[in-house]
N, C-alpha and C positions, 0 to 999 in steps of 0.2 A: 345318398351314398355316391361317392365318385365312381365314374365308369372305369373298369380295369382294361388294360391293354391285353392283347392275345398272349404276349410273352408272360405277363403277370398271372394271367389265368392258368397258363401251363405250369408255372412254378407252384401255384396253390394246388392245382389238380394233381401234380406229381406227389405232393405231400399227402393229399387226401387218399391217394390210391396205393399207399405203401403196403398195406396189408391185404387188399382185395381189389379186384377190378370192378366189382359191382357196388359194394357198400363199404364205407370205412369201417375198420374192425372195431369191435367193442372194447379192445384193450387200450384204445387211446384214452389218456388221462385228461382231466379237466384243463390242465395248463399246457398241454402239448401244442394246442393251436396258438396260444400266446407266444410260446417260444419260437414257433415257426414264423409268426409275424415279426418278431424281433430280429430273426436271422435275415428275412427278406428285406427288412428296413435297413439293416446294417450293410447289406450287399448293394443297396441302391435300387432294388427291384420294385420298391413301393415308395411313393411320395409320402410326405408327412400326412397329408389329408387322407390319402387312401388307407394308410396305417391306422389313423385315429378312427376312421369310419368302420373298418373291419373289426378293430378291437372292441369298439362300443357294441357292435352287433353281437360279437361273441359273449361279452359280459352280460348283455341283456338276456341271452338264452341261458347262460349259466345261472343268473339270478332267479329266473323263472323256475328252473328245475329245482333249485335249492329251496325255494319257498314252498313248493308243492310237497316236498319231503318233510318239511317242518310241521305243516298243519295236518298231515295225515291223510289228505284227500287223495293222494296218489302214492303208489309204491312201485317205482320203476325198477326194472331189473338191475342187479349189481353191476352189470357191464352194459350200460345203456348206450345205444348208438344215436348220438345227437344229430347225425347227418344222414340217416337212412333215407331211402328214396321216398319222396312224398307222394301219397295217393289220397286225394280228397275223400274218396268213398270209404277208406279205412282209417281215416284220421281220428284218433281217440282223445284229442285235446291235450295230450301230455307234452306236445311240442308245438311251437309256432311253425307254420308252413315255411320251409326254407325259401329264401328269396331267389330270384332268377340268376343272380351272379353265382350262388353256391351250386345250383343245378348245372350251370354252364361249365363251372370249374370241374365238377365231377365227370361230366361227359367228355370234356377235353382231356382229362387224365386218362379216361378209358381209351380214348383214341390214341393217345401218346403211348400207352402201355402196349396196345395192339400193334402199333407201328414198330415199337422196339422189339417186340417178339418176332415180327416178320423179318426185321433186319438181322436179328440173331440167327434165325433159320437160314437166311441167305448167306450169312458169314460162315456158318457151319458147312453149308453146301460147297462154298468156294474152297474152304480149307480141305474138305474131303477130296477135291480135285486139284489141290495145289501141287505144282511140279517145280521144285527149286531150280531144275535145269533150264527152265524157260525164262528165268529172271536175268535181266541184264542190268548191271550197275557199274558206275565209274568209281574207282578207288580214289582216295585223296591224292592230289598232285604233289609230287616231291620234285623240286627244281633239279633239272639235269637228269632225272630218271625216266622221263617220258610220260606218256599218257597210258594208264592201265585200265582196261575194261574187263570186268568179270562177267563172262557170258556163260551162265550155268557153271559147269565144271571146268571151263577153259578160261585161262587168264591170257589176255591179249595185251601186249605192250608195244607201243610205237614210240621210238625215240630217234634222235638224229642231231645233226649240226650242220651249219653253213658258215663258211669263212671266205674272206677275200682280203687281199693285201695289195697296196701299191708298193712295188719293189724296184729299187734303183741299184744296179750293179755297176761298179767301177773297177775295171781291171787294173792291177798294180804292175802289170808287165811281166816279163820273163819268157822262157821258152817252154814249149809243150812237154808235159810229163805223161808217158804212157800209163794209163790207169789212174791218173790224178783226178781230183774232183774240183780243183780250182779252175776258174775261167780267166785267170790272169793273162794268158798269152793271146786272148782273142783280139786285143787292141782297140775294142770299141765299148763305150758305155752302153748300157741297155736299160730300158724301162718296160715294165709290164704290170698288168693287173692280173693277179694269179691266186691260186691256192697256196697254202703253206705246206708243211709236212703232211697234214691231213687234207684230203679232198673234202667235198661235201659228203654227208652220210645220211642214210635212211635205213633204220634197223627195225625189223619186225620180229618179235619173239612170241612164241606160243608155248604155254605150259599147262599141264594138267596132272592129275594123279589117277592112275587106274590100277586096280588090283594091288594097291600099296606101293606102286612104282611111280616115281616122279619122271614124267616124260616131257621133253621139250623139243622145239624146232626153231631155228634161227635163220633169217635171211637178211644179209647185210649188203646194201647197194651203195656204192661210193662214186658218185659222178664228179667230174672235174669242171673247171670253168673254161679252159682253153681248148682250142681245136685239137683233136687227136690225130696223130700220125703214126699209126700202128706199126711197130717194128718188133724187135726181139723181146721187148719188155711189155708188149701189148699196150694197154691204156697208159702205162707208166713210161712209155717211150717218149722222146722229145716231141713237143707239139708241132703244129703246122700253122704259122701265122699268115695264112692265106685266106682270102675271102671265100664265102660259101662253105666253110668247114663246120663241123659239129663236134661237140665235146664227147669225151670218152666216158664210159661207165665201167668201173672196176667192181665186179660182183665178187667181192672177197670172201664172203661168208655164206655158206649154206651147209648146215649140219644139224644133227639130231643128238639128243642126250637121253639116257635112261639110267636110273639109279635110285638108291635109297640113302638116307642119312647114315645108316649103319654100315652098308657095304661099299659105298662110293658110287662113282658115276662113270659110265662109258660114253665117250663122244665119238661119233662117226660122221665124217663129212669134211668140209674145207673150213679151216679156221686158222688163227694165228698159231705159229709153231711154239715150241717150248724153249729151245735154245735162244738166248738173247732177248726173249720177249719182255722180261722185266726191265731190260736196259732201255728199250725204246718207250715203254709205257711210263717210265719215270723221267724221261727226257723232257725238259721244259720246252724245247723247240718243237715238240709235238703239237703245241698250240700256237706256233709262230712259223717262221720261214727257215732260219738258220742258213746253211750253205745252200745256194740256189740250184746247183747242178747245171741248169741251163736257165737263162733268163730272157734271151732274145727269142727263144721258141719254147715257152714253158710247157713242161709235162703236166700230168695230172697232179703231181706233188713236187715239192722241193725235196732236198736231201735232209734238211734238218741237221742231225749229227750222224747220219748214216755214212760210214766210211771215214769219219773223223772222231772215233771214240768207240764204235761198235760195228759189227757186221749185221746187216739187216736180217731180222728174224724170219720174215716172209710169212705168207699165208699158204698152207699146204694141205692137200688131201691127207687125212689121217684117221687112225683108230687109236684113241687115247683113253687110258684109264686114269681117273683122278680120285685119289683116296679121300676118305673123310678127314676132317681136320681134328687132330688130337693134340690138346694142350698147345695150340698155335702152330703145330707141325703138320705139313701136308706135302704129299708127293704126287707126281704125275709121270707116266711112262707111255710112250706112243710109238707106233710104227707109221711111217709117212712115205709118200711117193718119193722115190730117189730122184736126185737132180743130176744134170750133166755138169761136168767140168766145163767152164765157159772162158773163152779167151776175151776178157773184157779189155785188156790193154791193147789188143789188136796187133797187127804186124807180125803175126806168127810167134809172138813171144811166149805163149802158153799153150800147153797141150789141152786137148778136148776129149770128151767121151760121149758115147751115145747108148751104151748098153748097161742094163741093170738087172742082175740076177737076184738081188736081195733088197729089201726096203731100207730106207734111212731109219735109224732109231734115235729118238731123243728122249731125254728125261729131265725132270726138274724137281727140286725140293725147296720149299719156302718155310720160314719160321717167323711168326709174328709174336712180339712180346713188348712189354713196357719195362724199360731198364733205366734206373736212376731218373725217372720222370720223363724219359724220352719214349715216344711211340716208335718202335723199331721193326723193320723187316730185313731179314737176311735171306739171300737166295743163292742157289748154285744150280747150274744146268750143264748138260753135255749133249754132244751130237756125234754120231759115227755112221759112216756109210762106205761100202766097198764100191769102187768105180772100176769099170772094165773097158778093154779095147781102147786104150789111150792112143790118140793119133796126133801127129804134129809133122812139121817139115823134116824133123830129125828122125822121128820114129817111123814115119810112113803111115800107111792106112791100114796095115794088117799086122800090127805088132803083137796083138793079143796080150799086151801088158796091162796089168791092173795095179791098183793101190787102195789102201784103206785110209779114209779121211777121219780125223778125230779132232774134237775141240771141246773146251770147257770154259766156264766163266763163273765168277762170284760177284756179288754185289751187296750193297747195304743202303738202306734209306732210314734216316732218323728225322724226327720232327718234334718240336716242343714249342708251344706258343706260336709266335710269329716266325720262327726259324724252321727251315727244312734243308737237309743236306743229303746228297747222293754221291756214292763212290762206286765205281764199277771197273772190272778188269776181265779181259778174255785172252785166251791163248789157243792157237790152232795149228794143226799139222796137216797140210793139204787143204785147209779151209779157205785160204785166199783172203781177200779184203773187199770191203764195201758190200758185196752180195755173197750169199752162200755159194762156195765153190767157184768164185771169180778169181782167175789167175792163181789157183791153188797149186798147180803142178807145172813145172818148167817144160821147155821143149824136149829135154832129154828124159822125161818121164819121172823125174824125182820130185818129191813133195817139197813145197816151200813152207817154212814156218811163218806164222804171223801172230801179232799180239796188239793189244790196244787198251785204252782206258779213257775214262772221263770223270771229272769231278764237277759238282754243281752245288750251288748254294742259293737259297732264296730267303728274303726277309720282307715281311709286311711292314713297311715304314709308316703306313697309315692303314686304317681298317679295310679300305678298298684298294689300296695301291701296293703292289708287290714288286720288288726289285730282284732280278735274277741275273746271275753270272755263271758261266761255265767254260771249261777248257777241256779239249779232248784230242787224242792222238790215235791213229791207226798205222801200224808199221807192217811192211811186207819184206821178208828177207829172201835173198836169192838161195836157190838150192845148191847143193854140192856140185862143183864143176860147171856152174853157170856164170856167165859174164854178159849181162845185158844192162849197160849203163842208162838206157832210156826208160827202163822199167821203174815204176813208182816205188819209192822206198818209204815215204812218209806223207801222210795227209794229216793236217791238224787245223784246228779252228778255235777262235775265242768268240764268245757270244755274250752280249749284254742286252737286257730287255726290261721294259716296264710293262706291267699288266695292271689295267685299271678295271675293276668290276663296276659296271654301270648299273646293271640290274641282275636279278637271279638268272636271267637268260643270257645277257649280253656282256661281253668284256672287250676292252680296247687294248691294242698292243702297239708298242713302238720298240724297234729292235735294231741293233747294229751287229754285224758278223764280219769277221776277218778270216779268210780261208787261205791256206798255203799248201802247195804240193811240192815235193822234192823227189828227184829221181836218184838212182844209185850213182849216176854220173853227175855232171855239173848242172843239168837243167833244173830250173826252179820256176815257179809262177805263184802269184798271189792275187787276191781280189778283195774288195770291200763291198759290203751290201748293207743298204738301209731299207727297212721295211716299216710300213705303218698300215694297220687294218683293224678288223674286228671279227669276232666270232659269236655266233648265237648257238647255244646248246639247249635242247629241250628233251 
């Protein structure tokens, strides 16, 4: 008989020990063993020679038992165990002594069963002490959504982006415009390697559920590429192209959330505001450069379409309630740290404030739907704030004069297949232009009206190549009784860009932008900007 390997012995042993750990049960029928041999042969556990040898051995035992029953010399029990443990002293001649292979198989089966029982006890012991909160696992990666780790009850998400552009700005000439965003009057071409409208970003999000309440915390750090020269706008002030400088870090986000699907969410901390937030988040120049703002000494970011189509929403300390979404409809309402009226135009052209007795209030409503096959979003938002103690060269420093600023906007985004379009409009009273409350009130203490809009269209001309074009305008009107011909009246720009998706992480950008500023008087200036670069998001 051929020698069996340990693996084959274990296979046979497991079969022999199905009913008992000591002796094979008497319920085994005469052909069970044959069927087992057939299965092991089909699985490749036995060679043909081993199979034939074991089958012959089995048939020989079966034939012997059958012969004894026919001649009447022996009357075995109805449930006879052909493989009971062999004891020479008690052998009654009814069976041939089992060979060494059969004994070894039975013993191996006993050991395997004992090991399995011990493993089962160990598993039960481990399960009894299992704590799901101690398990850490990584969730499947989704491109652009960051890396998410589930550590017990806490979900940890780390995401971010890095971008860089070579930007060449060529002034088109003209005379300076107070409050304008064009660099046309500088008279010099400039080159830089810089960030676009977005700086770099590293965003950490923590989420959990406790007592049925969804809790979250967010920390968003946004470093720039170029040296910081901290001024009124902190890290977003113009940069410093001088050796031994360091880049600035804009820590825009630090907030917490608490809420439920049924009742909505409360947000407390610093985050993007509500008014005009959808305008910038749907602006294609968010992923490129647009108007440079400054290129000879780049700030943390470019302007994109800020001041040439919308007023910058900003990132403000706030307490905001966000409602649940109901049939695509959702609302938000928040109180935020009030801002000063700021003389962005310089030269004493605008009044300023430093006192705030009440918070800024902002609200927004969005509606998402599918209309005629188009995926559509509509939005509208508002802002209001009371400003106090207006001061200027005309009002003096103790006028105690105040004003209430108000603004509203509407927008729409539609997409279908390779096409996407955006349309946006805003109007403000005392709001100003470019930044919130920039040049919103004149020297005489009266509010200036402002309005603006932009339209944008994009089309995927190839699966990975997208063409984008946009046009936008921001207008600032003089207040009643005001005559300041050098004050900006209009900022506008046209932008065209190509975006090529290289991988899930990386895309390439080539862009042209033309920016023009015009004053209420004869002054005008314009510039041309060419940018090429790349962005990675993860």
